[in-house]
LUMKOL-118786 format. One record per residue: x, y, z of N, C-alpha, C in turn; residue in three letters. Coordinates in pm, whole numbers, plus 50000, padded with zeros to 5 digits. Layout:
! LUMKOL-118786
XYZXYZXYZALA ...
This chain:
! LUMKOL-118786
404760384047757404770393947639403160394747592MET 402610409247549401250413547545401040405547390SER 399510401947354399180398047233398510405747178THR 398150405347045396930411946987396140404046912VAL 394670407546885393890397246818393780402546659THR 394190393946564393870396146458392670388746404VAL 391810396546335390650388446295390600386846096THR 390320376346071390910372345929389290373845845LEU 389580374645709388350378145628387530365545635PRO 387610354345687386260347345724385780345945866ASP 386210357145959385980358446079386800352346172GLY 387250341746148388250335446247389210348246312SER 389800339146416390620351946464392160343746511THR 393200350146529394640344846578395060356546703LEU 395490348646771396330355846859397800354846838GLU 398550368846810400080366746781400690378646910VAL 401950379346897402530388446996402630400846914GLU 402250412847020402250427846951403520429446880ALA 403600436346778404660439146719404800428746587GLY 404290415446596404530410046486403640415546345ALA 404580409846233404070417946096403070410846062THR 402460416145944401690410045836402120397045799VAL 403410397545740403830386545713404230374945814GLU 404480377545907404390368446046403100361346076ASP 402090368446058400700362346040400360354145954VAL 400890357245825400740348445721401310336145745ALA 402610338245792403310324245844402420315745952TYR 402070324746009401210314846131399910308646085GLU 399410312545968398210305945874398670295345829ILE 399870295545769400590287245668401590289745610GLY 402970280845581404160284245531404080286345358PRO 403160283745313402620286145176402360300645174GLY 401230303445254401030318245263401640326345283LEU 402910323445398403740329645429404690334845319GLY 405310325845218406030324545105405420335145007SER 404450331644996403440341244903402910356444915ASP 403080359045040402510373545076403440384445030THR 402640393044960403070401844931403190417144965VAL 401850418145046401210429945103400260424645231ALA 399630433545279398550432245355397430444045346GLY 396310439945395395070450045412395160450045549VAL 395140460945641395180461745763393950474245823VAL 392860467545868391650479045881391350485145775ASP 391570479645646391200485645511392380492645457GLY 393190493445498394610498345445395500490545423GLU 395730494645244396960484045210398090489945267LEU 399130479645325400060485245399401060472645342VAL 402610475145386403800466745342403690454445440ASP 404300442045398404170430145457405030429545581LYS 405590442045615406920442845713406250450845863HIS 404930454345790404110463945878403920457746035THR 404390463246140404030455246281402540458346345PRO 401980448846392400700451846428400860451246603LEU 400220462146649400200464946795399070466346863ARG 397890465846785396810466146822395660457246758GLU 394560453946795393610443946736393090448946627ASP 393190440646503393250447246384392400436846296VAL 391580440646199391210430446063392360429045983GLU 392530419345925393460417345835393040407145716ILE 393860412445610393640402845453395060402745422GLU 395600389445396396860388545343397010389245157ILE 397470397945124397620400444968398840393644911VAL 398080383644849399270374244753399000377444594THR 399960371044505399830370644380398310374244305PRO 397720364944360396190361044315395040372144367SER 395600377844474394320389544500394200400844425ALA 393030404944458392670419844389393420431544385ASP 394140431344530394930442044580396440442944536LYS 396630429544462398120430644405398250438744302TYR 397380441844180397410450244100398110465644174LEU 397320470944282397840483244324399080479644366ASP 399840471044430401020469644463401870468744370VAL 401710462044236402320461844135402470474744085LEU 401680481244035401590495343980402110508644069ARG 402400506044204402850512244306404320509044250HIS 404810497944260406380496444198406570501944085SER 405460499743980405860507343847405990519943845ALA 405130526743924405710542443933407060546343974ALA 407410535644069409160537644108410050533443976HIS 409500525343915410210522643784410370534843667VAL 409030538943665408990552443565410300562643649PHE 410090564343736410970577543836412290572643811ALA 412590558243823414190555543796414600560143667GLN 413540553943567413830555943425413860571243393ALA 413150576643463413010590343424414690598743466LEU 415170597343588416130601543633417270595243564GLN 417060586143505418340578043450418470590643306ARG 417520591843257417650600743135417590616343133LEU 416960618543275416700632343297417270633643441HIS 418680636043481419130636543602418600649343673PRO 418160657943606417620672643679416250672143727GLU 415460658043697414010659643734413840656443873ALA 412880665743945412900664244092411560655444098GLU 411420646844209410280638644199409650644844324LEU 408250642044332407130645744421406320635344459THR 405410632644422404400622444490404100612844337LEU 404210599644360403550591144266402990577644286GLY 401540579044331400440569344389400070559744277PRO 399680547644312399040541644219397630545644211TRP 396630541044110395360544444072394730534844023THR 393520537044015392460524643983392930519543831ASP 393700527543757393940522343640395430519443587ASP 396170525143683397600525343673398340532743785GLY 398820543943760399560550143840400040564743777PHE 400550575543845400870586643813402070589843882TYR 403010600243840404010607943916404110619043878TYR 404100627943975404320642143968405510646343961ASP 406410654143869407590655843876407680671843836VAL 408990677543857409160689943804410660690543770THR 411160700843732412460703243686413030698643575GLY 411970693543480412360689943349411030694343273VAL 411450696143138410600697743045410250684942956ASP 409010681542973408380667942910407450672242838LEU 407450663642703406240664242644405650649442598ASP 404620646242495404380631642466405690626942402GLU 406270631342325407170626942226408580618742315ASP 408420625542453409970617442565409310604942603ASP 407960602142602407650590042684408140576842627LEU 408380574642482408890564842412410190560342469GLU 411100571142481412250569242553412500566142697ALA 411720570042762411400567542914410770553842904ILE 410010551742831409080538142861410270526942805GLU 411030527442695412200517842687413220517742772GLN 413830529442906414610527142962413680518643077GLU 412540521043110411770515143208411850501243184ALA 411490498243060411800482243023412970474843055GLU 413970483643051415090478443071415570474943195SER 414890482343276414880482243424414240467843477ILE 412760466643405411940456543441412920442243416ILE 413560442243316414210429343239415560429543329GLU 416020438643386417150435343485416670429443624ALA 415560431043633414890423943730415260424943888ASP 415640439943897416180445444019415440444344162LEU 416170438644236415600436044382414740447944429GLU 413560449444480413180461944564413070459444693ILE 414090465644773414350465944930413970479444981GLU 413040473645100413000483045229414010487645291ARG 414350500845311415440505145382414990514645496VAL 415200512945613414810523745720416160532445773LEU 415620546845736416970559145791416590564645908LEU 417500571145953416850579246068416520593945961ASP 415850600346037415000612445996416430623145954ARG 417160624446024418390634645979418840627745816ASP 419250617045809419800613045680418700612945576GLU 417300610545626416340614645537416410624945465ALA 416510635145573416200650145498417770651645426PHE 418860647845468419690649045388419800644145245GLU 419150634245217418780628745104418270639745015ARG 417190648845076416380656545028416690668045043TYR 417880670745051418150687445090417960698544993GLU 417610693244842417490702944755416080698644708ASP 415180690944744413940685544707412960691844834ASN 412480704544801411160707744921410060702344911PRO 409750695244823408320687044813408780673044897TYR 409790666444868409990654644967410210659245097LYS 411030671145158410970676145256409480677945353GLN 408800685045273407260686845324406640673945352GLU 406790662345294406380650245289406860645945434ILE 408440647945457408530641645566408100647145695LEU 407600659945670407120671745772405830670245816ASP 404880662145697403640662145700403340645845710THR 403210639045611402610622745617403670616345704GLU 405140619745690405990611045773406590620045901ALA 405780627545928406050639846053406170625046160ALA 407180626246251407200616746378407720603846348GLY 407930599646209408380586846198409870588246230GLU 410240578346292411750575146297412340562446353ASP 412670553646260413390557846125412250557546018PRO 412710566345906411900566845808412080555545696VAL 410850555245635410780541445542411300547745378SER 412150540745340412710542245209412410528145094PHE 412210529244994412200516144896413450518944816TYR 414320511444766415530508844699415730500744589GLU 415780505144452415920492844341417370496844277GLN 418280491044265419570494944193420010509744246GLY 420280519844195420860532944221419530539644265GLU 418620535744222417190545544272416610542244416PHE 416210554544462415790555044604414590561444611TYR 413420559244694412420570544711411980567644844ASP 411170578844905411080580445037409170574844988LEU 408880561645086407780554045062407510547845152CYS 405940544345196405720533945298405490521345208GLN 405360523545105405000506345047403750506445043GLY 403100494844995403930483344975404530484744833PRO 405190473844823406160469944682406110456144653HIS 406240448344518406690439644483407940434444505VAL 408040422944494409700418544514411110425844447GLU 410380422244315411550430244208411010435244101SER 411810441944025411050448843920410810437143809THR 411080426043808410730417043696409610412443719GLY 408780415543837407440411643847406230417843749GLU 406940430843701405990438743616406120432543463ILE 404810424743451404840417543306404660428443186GLY 403620439143226403360447843094403320462743165GLY 404170470843119404510483543153404190493443028PHE 403280503443068403050513142942403040529943013ALA 403340537542945403090551142983402200555342864LEU 401180565242925400080565942853400100581542832LEU 400360591442908400130604142869400580613042958GLU 400580627542935401260637943025400430648443051ILE 400090653043168399450666443162399940673043288SER 398910685243309399580694843416398930691043551ALA 399690695843660399120693243788399420704643900SER 398930703443989399520711444093399740703544241TYR 400750711244270401210702644408400260703444527TRP 400020692344573398870688844650397600692144610ARG 397390694144480396320695244381395850708344416GLY 396500718044463396050731844506396700742744392ASP 395650746344327395650759444225396850767944276GLU 396940771444424397680781244455399350776144483ASP 399370763844478400850756444458401490757844314ASN 402750754044328403550750144223402740740944094ASP 403080745643990402680736643891403780726543854THR 402980715743838403980701943815403660698243678LEU 404260683843661403880677343544403840664143572THR 402400659243525402050646843582402100635243457ARG 402920625443483403080613643380402060602643432VAL 401390598943340400210586143374400800571943316TYR 400760562543361401140550643335400290539443377GLY 400600526043309399910515143375400770503143352THR 400600493743479401420482143465400350470143478ALA 400550457443429399800445843461400810433643477PHE 400470421743522401470411543550401830404443384PRO 401070407443321401390401443183401410412243107SER 401720410242946401730417542851400590416142772GLU 400000407242790398540400742730397680408542814ASP 397710410942940396700419843005396890435142964ASP 398020439042952398370450542910397890456442803LEU 397960444742685397330447942550395800448042566GLU 395050440442636393930440442665393250454842714GLU 394180458742812393510471942858393800483442756TYR 394820483642677395360493842590394100492542482LEU 393930481242468392380479742363391280484942388GLU 391180483642543389920490042585389820504042606ARG 391140509142651391350522642652390970530142492ARG 391840522942389391600527242234389850530042231ARG 389140520542268387710520042223386970530942318LYS 387510533442450387210544742529387290557442467ALA 388640561742439389000571642371387900574742216LYS 387580566542134386900565842031385480569342110GLU 385000565242202383820567742274383950581042347ARG 385050587542357384760600342454383650609342447ASP 382960611942523381780622142494382160633142467HIS 383360640942497383730654642458383690653542291ARG 384130640242245384570641442095383350641242045LYS 382350632042088381100628142032379990640742048ILE 380180647742162379240656242195379230666842106GLY 380540670242047381320678641931380540675641790ARG 380830660841783380370657141650378590656141621GLU 378090657041750376510655041733375900667541782MET 376600680941825376360692641845375040688741966ASP 375780684642108375220680042215375190692742321LEU 376590694842342376800703842455378190710542433PHE 378480721642499379980725542510380340733242639SER 381100730142685381730737842816382550749742770VAL 381960761942763382940773942677384070778442822PRO 385150790042787385890787842882385100802942968ASP 384150807542934383420818343047382430812243107HIS 382360797543097381570791443215382320778843242SER 383490778243313384410769543332383770757243433PRO 383440746343379383110734443458381430734043466GLY 380500744643349379360746043362378820742443218CYS 378260734543176377720731143049376780736842987ALA 376730740442873376000745942800375360733942686HIS 373790731442688373390722242629372580729342514PHE 372970723842399372450728842251371310721742238HIS 370500725842128369200720442114369060704442120PRO 370020697742049370400686042028370540677542191ASN 371600681542266371470680042391370300679442497GLY 369770690642470368360695642543367320685842528MET 366960681642381366040669642337366400657942454ARG 367480652642440368100643442542367520646442678ILE 368180657042744368010657142879366360661142918ARG 365670665142816364070665642851363670652242867ARG 364010646642790363570631242788364100622442943GLU 365030627242941365680623243089364730630343203LEU 364280638543198363580646343290362190638743296GLU 361530637743203360220633843220360100621343236GLU 361360614243221361290597043246361440598243407TYR 362350608843425362310607743602361180610543657VAL 360500623343628359290623943660358460615443694ARG 358200605543577357370595543580357480585843675ALA 358930582743708359220573843817359120580743979LYS 359280592343945358680603344089357270601044149ASN 356630601344014355120600144032355030589644080ASP 355670576744055355490563444085355470561044207GLU 356630566944273357270567044427356580575444512LEU 355440585744456354810593144531355620606044557GLY 356600611544518357210623044522356230632044480TYR 356440646644556355950660144511357160668844455GLU 357100673944313357960681044286358330694944343GLU 359100700444366359520712344428360750721544362VAL 360740735644395361800739444355362410749544455TRP 363800751544464364370754444582365410765944513THR 365750777944540366640786444468368170781544512PRO 368880786544396370650783244405371010793744507GLU 370750804744502371270812444603370660815544766LEU 371420812344853370970814044984372220818045079ASN 371690823045179372480827745307373450815245341LYS 374460819145359375270805545412374910802745543ALA 374320808445638373550799745762372650789945725GLU 372360789145621371090777445597371940763545606LEU 373340764145583373950748345575374960748145712TRP 375100758445783375770756845919375350746346002LYS 373970748246046373630737946121373740724946130PRO 373580718345969373700706945901374980700245904THR 376190708745937377400705245928378050705645761GLY 377320708445686377540709045546378340720745508HIS 378100733645598378850743745565380420739545584TYR 380430735345711382220734445774382700722545653ASP 381780714745613382660704645535383260709545406ALA 381830714145344382090721945196383160730445211PHE 383420741745321384090753445315385320750945343LYS 385570739145430386730735745486387740730845366GLU 386690720845269387300717545141387610726345029ASP 387010740345064387210750544952386060744844835GLY 385200737644877384240734044754382900741644742GLU 382720754044824381370762144803381960772244722MET 381030778344656381200791344619380350798844723PHE 381060806544811380530817244869381230829444924ALA 380620842544948381270853644948380240862645034TRP 380740874945070380050885145181379840893945127GLU 378450897545150377950911545086376950917145187GLN 377100930045238376590937945336376800929945465ASP 377770925145490378150918245618377390905045657GLU 376910901545529375960887845520376860877745424THR 376990865745488377570856745394376370848445315GLU 376600849145167375390840345101376550828145001TYR 375720820244994376780808944886375630801644779GLY 376430798644670375570788144572375210775444645LEU 374230770444647374130756844728374970745844636LYS 375370738644727376140730644715375690712644715PRO 374220716144753373470706244760371990710444814MET 370500700944787369680701544776369000700544924ASN 369300695145023368980687845122368410695745224CYS 369400711345247368840719645371367550725845316ALA 367540728345199366450736145113365120727045125ASN 365310715245092363920703245135363670702445282HIS 364510703045364364370700945483363660712045559ALA 363790725545521363070739445545361830737345506TYR 361320732745376359930728445346359380720045435ILE 359860708545481359320699745569358860705445678TYR 359890715445731359850720745883358870730845867GLY 358620737045756357710745845777356170748745790ASP 355940734745812354560732245885354590717145959GLU 353590718646061353120707846170352960693846042THR 353590684246112353560673046013353090662146127ARG 352030652546079351590642946143352020629946110SER 352320616746213352620605946178351690601046053TYR 350560605646005349730601145916350380609445767ARG 350700618245791351440625545669352490618245593ASP 353450610345689354620604945665354390590945581LEU 355190587245481356360594345435356050608545344PRO 356850618845369356730631345291357840631045231VAL 357390633145085358790630644965358690643144885ARG 359650650144866360230659144774361380654844691PHE 360790661144559361940654744446362200670944379SER 363120674544327363870689144249364670679144158GLU 364530690044061365810689243955366450702643974PHE 367560701444095367910712444149369490714044112GLY 369700726344039370980726744013371970731244129THR 373180726144169373880729044263375560733144212VAL 376310736444276377580745044251378800737244352TYR 379600732444285380890727044348382290733944299ARG 383040740844385383950743344331385200735044306ASN 384980726044210386220715444184387750722744115GLU 388830716944126389930719344081389530724543935GLN 390370732043868390350734343730390750720643661SER 391780717743689392690703043664391840689543657GLY 390740692143717390150678143742388810677943681GLU 388450689843620387260693143518387630684243415LEU 386190676543370386360668043263384800667643167SER 384740677743058383630675242987382220675343100GLY 381590665943098380040667543157380350653443299LEU 381520649043281381900637943406382490644443544LEU 382890656043520383510663443633383110677043597ARG 382230684543685381720696643648381530706943766VAL 381410719743785381270725543876379760730043882ARG 378980730843793377630731643814376850718443733GLY 376170715243827375370700643757373880703943845PHE 372910696243758371610690643782371510680043852THR 370810676043980370530663944057369150661844013GLN 368830647143989367430645143993367300639144148ASP 367330649344255367250649344362365670646044447ASP 366080638844541364620633944620365100633144754GLY 364250636444862364220637344965362830632245044HIS 362920621745114361940616445207362220614145344ALA 360920620645393360740622145537359990610345621PHE 360670601245649359810585745702359960587245862VAL 358840576945900359100573346042359970562046034ARG 360780559846164361770546846160361080535046096PRO 359730531946125359370520046087358800517745932ASP 359250531645861358800529445721360220529145625GLN 361140529545718362540529445645362650517345558ILE 362460505445571362750496445485361820496445370GLU 360570497645390359700498245267359920509545174ASP 360390520845240361120530545156362110527645059GLU 363190521445136364360514945049363930507044933ILE 363090497144965362670485644898361840490444766VAL 361210500544766360130507144675361270515344594ASN 362180520344660363270528344565363980517044478THR 364500508444556365310498944448364370488244377LEU 363260487344388362850479544267362400490644136SER 362230504144174362440514444063363600514644006VAL 364830512444092365900513244003366360504143928VAL 365940490043959366370481743850365780482343724GLN 364240486943721363850490543604364380502743538ASP 364800511643596365540524343520366720520743463ILE 367710512343510368980512143469368890499243334TYR 367770493143363367750478743247367250492343125GLY 366430502843122366090509043002367440514142935HIS 368500516843006369880522842915370480509142915PHE 370220499442946371150488642911372220485143013GLY 372490494143136373500492943214373270483643315LEU 374520478243363374380466943469374510474343619GLU 373830474443699373950479543810374770472743947VAL 375630479044007376170474844101375950480844236ILE 375330475444329375160480144463376160478344542TYR 376510488144641377250490844724377010496144836LYS 376950489244946376170492445108377840496545176LEU 377660510745182378330520245249378330520545415GLU 379150515945495378890514945633379580527445700THR 378710527545843379740537945952381080538045917GLN 381480554245923383190557745914383250565746028GLY 384740568246064385120576346149384520589946191ASP 383990595946094383630607146140381770608946108ASP 381520595646166379680595946177379080602146315ALA 377980607946273377330611946413376120602746428VAL 375750605546556374810594946592374990586646674GLY 374240577046750374930564746828374940554346739SER 375940544346782376110533146701374790527746714ASP 373910524846772372960515546786372170522546683GLU 371780536646643370880538546544371800538846390ILE 373030537046419373640532246263373840520146236TRP 373670508446332373170496346316371780494946271ASP 371120499846324369560499246282369630503246149GLU 370210513746105369820518345969370490511845861ALA 371700507545897372510497245821371930482245790THR 371270478245896370350463645899369080468445787ASP 368830482545813367460482545733367950482245564ALA 369020491045552369670488145413369620475645351LEU 370630468245440370950454645411369670444845380ARG 368850448845461367580437845454366840442445330SER 366750453445316366080459845168366700454745045ALA 368120452345039368980447144920368360433144938LEU 368630423845020368580410545024366810408544987GLU 366070415845069364700412445016364300414044872SER 365190421344795365010425644645365870415044573GLU 366460404944659367410395544613368410401244527GLY 369120414044600370150422044538371530415444580LEU 372430411844478373830410044510374480423944551GLU 375200425344661376040437044660377360435644745TYR 378140447144716379550445644799379170456244895GLU 380100453645033380250459945144381480471045175VAL 380910483545126382450492145123382550498245310GLU 383510491845358383560494145505384040509945538GLU 383150516545596383710530145672383510539545555GLY 382890538745436382760547145342381320555945328GLU 380770556545435379350561945412379640579045468ALA 378460585045448378700600945460378470601345617ALA 378970612245689378980616545814377440614245868PHE 376510614545813375260615045851374300603045878TYR 374840593045758374100578945776374590567845677GLY 374270553745677374800546845573374140550645453PRO 374510543745333374090547545215374310535245115LYS 373290532945014373670524044898374210529844790ILE 375340528344739375920532844646375360526944487GLY 374770534544379374400528544274375230530744169LEU 376260521044142377080520944009376590515343904ASN 376950520143767376570516443660377650506643577ALA 377440497043533378850492143448378320494843317LYS 378980501643219378890504543086378990492642966ASP 378960495542850379460485842769380450480842738ALA 381720489742802383120486042790383290480742915LEU 382340476543013382980471543134383300480943241GLY 383290495243195383940502243287382660504043415ARG 382890510443524381990512143657382030526743664GLU 380770533043685380430547943716379710549643846TRP 380030556743904379210560044031378280571043994THR 376800565044026375810573143958374780579544084ILE 373870568444104372720571644198373040569244316GLY 372400569644414372510568844541371210565744653THR 371310559744742370270560044836370770560445002VAL 370280571545075371370574245189370060577245294GLN 370520567845431369790574745539370290585945624LEU 369780592545666370570604945739369330607345852ASP 370260607146000369650610246093370140623446164PHE 371040631246082371800641646112371060653146108ASN 370510657745951369730669145953368740671246050ILE 367960659846019366620660346127366820663446266PRO 367880658846305368300664546439368840677346481GLU 369470681246377370360695146365369350704146350ARG 368530703446278367070712146220366190709446331LEU 366000702046398365170698446488363640698446419ASP 363540686646322362610683546244362020673346308LEU 360470673246310359820666046383358500664946339THR 357620653846411356440650246343355410644846482TYR 354300646846460353310643146567353020629846583VAL 353310622046660353000607346660351830602546718GLY 351590588546692350140586046779349730588546877GLU 350640591246986350800594047094350800608547166ASP 350450618947050350290629947026351900639147104ASN 353090632847080354290636347125354980638246989GLU 356020644947000356850647346882357920637346872GLU 358270633846748359180623046728360180626946599HIS 361320622046618362080627246494361880619146365ARG 361740623646255361720617046143362950615246084PRO 363040603846004364590600445957364510603045768VAL 365550610045750365670614145622366320605745521MET 365650603045353366280594645324366550605545158VAL 367850603445140368530611845022368380600944939HIS 367690606444774368110595844662367930605244575ARG 369150597044462369330601144339369100589744239ALA 368300590444176367820580844078369160578043951LEU 369210589243883370420590943792371520599243818LEU 371430604543948372520613943978372590625643935GLY 373440633443858373300643043811372940640443654SER 372470648943571371800648543431373320647243369PHE 374460657543389375800662643321376240647543333GLU 376300641643449377350629543431376580616943387ARG 375210618943402374510606843349374680609243181PHE 374450619543132374450618942991375930615842956MET 377110622443023378360616742974378520600742940GLY 377940596543072377990581343083377290575442958VAL 375870580742961375310575842806376110577942696LEU 376450587242657377030590642535378170581142501ILE 379100576542604380050566542587379580554142619GLU 378630550142676377930537442691377490533642543HIS 376750542242492376060541542344376830544542215PHE 378060551942258379070556642159378230564242078ASN 377290572242156376220583342048375210575841999GLY 375220565641984374070556741905373010555542005ASN 372130565142044370950567342128370090557642097PHE 369520550542205367930544242174367200554542105PRO 366020548342025365050557441956364650566942022PRO 364140561342184363310571442243364020583342301TRP 365530582542304366240594142342366920601842238LEU 367120594642125368000599242024367180615841994ALA 368250625641978367580637941970366810640641821PRO 367310632641740366670630341595366430615541558GLU 365020613541538364560598241544364550594341416GLN 364360602841336363970597441175364470608641091VAL 365280605641011365550615740864364730610140764ARG 364520618340679363670618540552364980621440440ILE 365330611640393366150615140266365410613940108LEU 365130626040036364500626939938365600625139803PRO 365310619739718366140614439620366490625239540VAL 365550632439506365480644539438365020656239499SER 364960671439469364110682139514362740680839465ASP 362460671539386360930668239338360170661539463ASP 361070652639520360440646239627359980651539744ASN 360670663739735360100669639872358930673039932ILE 358120677239835356720677839889356270665239945PRO 356540654139886356090642339959356520638940070TYR 357680643640076358540642140241358390647140325CYS 357500662340309357160671740392355590665740434GLU 355120657340366353830650940382354030640140495GLN 355200633940463355420623340567356010628040680LEU 356620639840672356970641740826355860648240916ARG 354590653740842353580657640907352850644140956GLU 352950632340866352430623740938353130617241044GLU 354110619841070355080614041170355370627341287LEU 354510636341298354640645941358354890644441538SER 354230631941560354750627541688356050626441728ASP 356790623541598358480621541659359200633741604PHE 360440631741668361440640041620362160636741479ARG 361610642641357361810639841234362130651941156VAL 363140652041065363960662340986364110656640853GLU 364090669940780364090659840600365410668140567ILE 366400661340514367580662740451367720670240320GLU 367400683440310366970692040204368400697740130GLU 369580691840167370810698140093370740688939939ARG 371440697139876371540690839700372810681539726SER 372660670239772373660660439773372910646139724TRP 374110638239678373580626039620372940619039739THR 372320606339713371350600439809372680593239917VAL 373850588439815374900582539903375250590540009GLY 375700603539960376430616940058375210614340168LYS 373890617340108372880619240273372660607540354LYS 372890595740275372860581240390374180585440489ILE 375290586440416376630586340493376430597440610GLN 375550611340585375980620340686374840613440800GLN 373920607340751372720605240854373650593540954ALA 374330586340862375200574540976375880582441056HIS 376630590541016377640599141073376820605741202ASP 375870613241168374780617641266374330611041392ASP 374490595441334374010587041437372420585941454ARG 371490586241333370410590441317369810574041335VAL 368940574541440368300555941428367840553141278PRO 367100558641237366060554341112366190569041002TYR 366270563340864366370571240751365080561340677MET 364330572740644363310571140520363690574040387LEU 364090565440276364540571640145363520569740058ILE 363100583039977361930587739895362420589839779ILE 362340581639672362210583439565361050585139461GLY 360960585939331359850587539241358950572139299ASP 359560559839285359070549039314358270546939455ASP 359150551039534358300554839696357120562239687GLU 357360574139609356170583039606355160578939543GLU 355080572939410354270566339310353280554739419ASP 354180549639483353470535839550352890540939710ALA 353180552739752353040561439855353400547139973GLU 354950544339960355640536440051356670544940106VAL 357500537740166358860544040211359720529940215VAL 361030535640182362000525740212362860527340340SER 362970516940434363370520340551364740516640561VAL 365870525840603366900520040660367180524140794ARG 368480513840874368450520940992370150520240994ASP 370530523841128372150532341124373180519641144ARG 372460509041146373290495641132373290488040970LYS 372710499640880373090496540742371860483440684GLU 370760482440769370040470840720369000481840650ARG 368320473840571367370482640468366090473940412GLU 364790477340415363470472640386362940483440262ARG 362710475440164361720485040074360240483740080LYS 359500494440017358170489639995357620486840168ASP 357900497440231357010497340376355810506340363VAL 354810504440424353740510840446354000520440606GLN 354000530240571354130543440659353710540140805LEU 352370534640779351730530740929352410521240990ALA 352730509140912353480497840979354850503041049ASP 355630513840989356720518641050356590526341150PHE 355300535841165355040543241262354640535741399ARG 353700524741367353430516641451354780510141548GLU 355370508641490356630499041518357290509841604HIS 357640523141563358400532241601357730535641768LEU 356270536541763355670541041859355920530641987GLU 356050519341950356120505642003357650506942073THR 358580508641997359840508942042360080520642128GLU 359800530242137359900541942200359110541442354ILE 357790538342319357200532942479357560524842557GLU 358230512342473358780499742549360290505742599GLN 361080518442539362250518942562363260511342544LYS 363110505142416363980495542371365400503142328ARG 366410495942385367720502842396368420500842230THR 367960496742129368420497841996367080496941888ASP 367780499141807366800500141666366560484341635VAL 365090483741604364590467941619363660465041507THR 363220474941393362490475641309362960464141207PHE 364310464841187364600456941042365200444341112LEU 365030438741257365590426641296364990416241230VAL 
């Protein structure tokens, strides 16, 4: 009988009979592991433990202590929700119900649900969990599968697409409930320790706005009730920090109906954005980038040779139209424009690296249901950069960039998570080039002493990359910047430089975004700081509060002496207490309270947003400290520490 080789996470291998299951492999390793097996990860894909292995694979066994166990548990929780829903609403029609990073969702139709219905469904789900129903995998022939769903066109479509050619067809059953599903699942509903339904929204079948509108119910699940309570508390805090809510309160931005997915930055928000722009410009100068500008409107021909046109057009992400028999588009990325500038003149090996930076606004046709404030938009401005380097310059270029990245994220109090994303199935170029490029990125990370995670097969089609994720104050991880190597565009656009041998050579293109997009980064910062921006970023750094109108002339004098900072005077005829409360609500870092005593002594009383206060402060001392605080880009107010 033929055998297959399975490679384990530690690099060791086992020979097993072809057709052996994931569970069989676990028992081959040890009986304890076999009995604990819940599922497996085969070549990066989470699968049922009964999945047969018919070719050489890399495998990881999933037990209750594994990270992936939570995905399996939440998949089962989605079925528990669906079972509870159909018990209470037999008319409900099920479509798709996957697990997510935070829990699960299920898209349903045929039933009118609102938030008030969730409590009853959740209670019914709890009874299903308490019943500890066995979750069993059942295989049915295709005809019987179609008979089960003769009145459900959505499940029939799944049988014709994802399950096309599958015979027998995989189902999972628990009690009276069944669902078309590949798994994996836990052994019984009782393994779900904590279960909660979170919210309802509208969705589209297959995420396509031209398809039927469905109702999406979100939920989450954990192995224990304590884990659930901890998550719900984090979620409550995150809701309080919602950047859309704070954006309204601080008058930072809006996304009006006439510009769906495109933010309008109000004066307060623009002050923050300009600070970020100048900060990035300084870092670009440090790295040797020259700033360019390229137009947002181009002929679609620009993106066809690079492969981006096919990728973006096929996914419906490009805004494109035809006029006078010529196709135009709004640029979805800046790469091709920068490559054009590079190729517009002859380059020598002595010229390289050639580096271009741009605050380039690009457009992606994101689905309306996925838009979310500043975090998911259709129009956004990247702090984009492209360096054209010789192959021998790759590692130095990456090392220099990473050293600046570490400094940048520290100024925002964000922890950086580095992810090395490697060659995928759609990669262009030889394996040798990919190996060389990946080794260069790995070497750069290690030479900087940086810990990193490897994301197998997650690179873009044109080259490996280092993903820069940021962990915020609530421990949430955000995808922000990137450093990528690209052998595709230089080849497809025939970019060259003249080498020391007087022959033409191909440069390597380094794509680099330090903050990513200003919109997304600002959304992350708003939630990270809860609107309490560091003084260097705060749209208003100091607010002067006169005790009475008689003190306003002295306050105007103080504002003039602090003219290097963003300073306002609160001139409304309110009590001092109300003025202080409003300044706190507006999240102003510092307040200067000025009454007759302060004016007579030519001093100020300083109060910060943490409610600390000091009287009889010399203005020069405060100004000097504020200058230092801003220059050093400290992440919080420190004058009254």
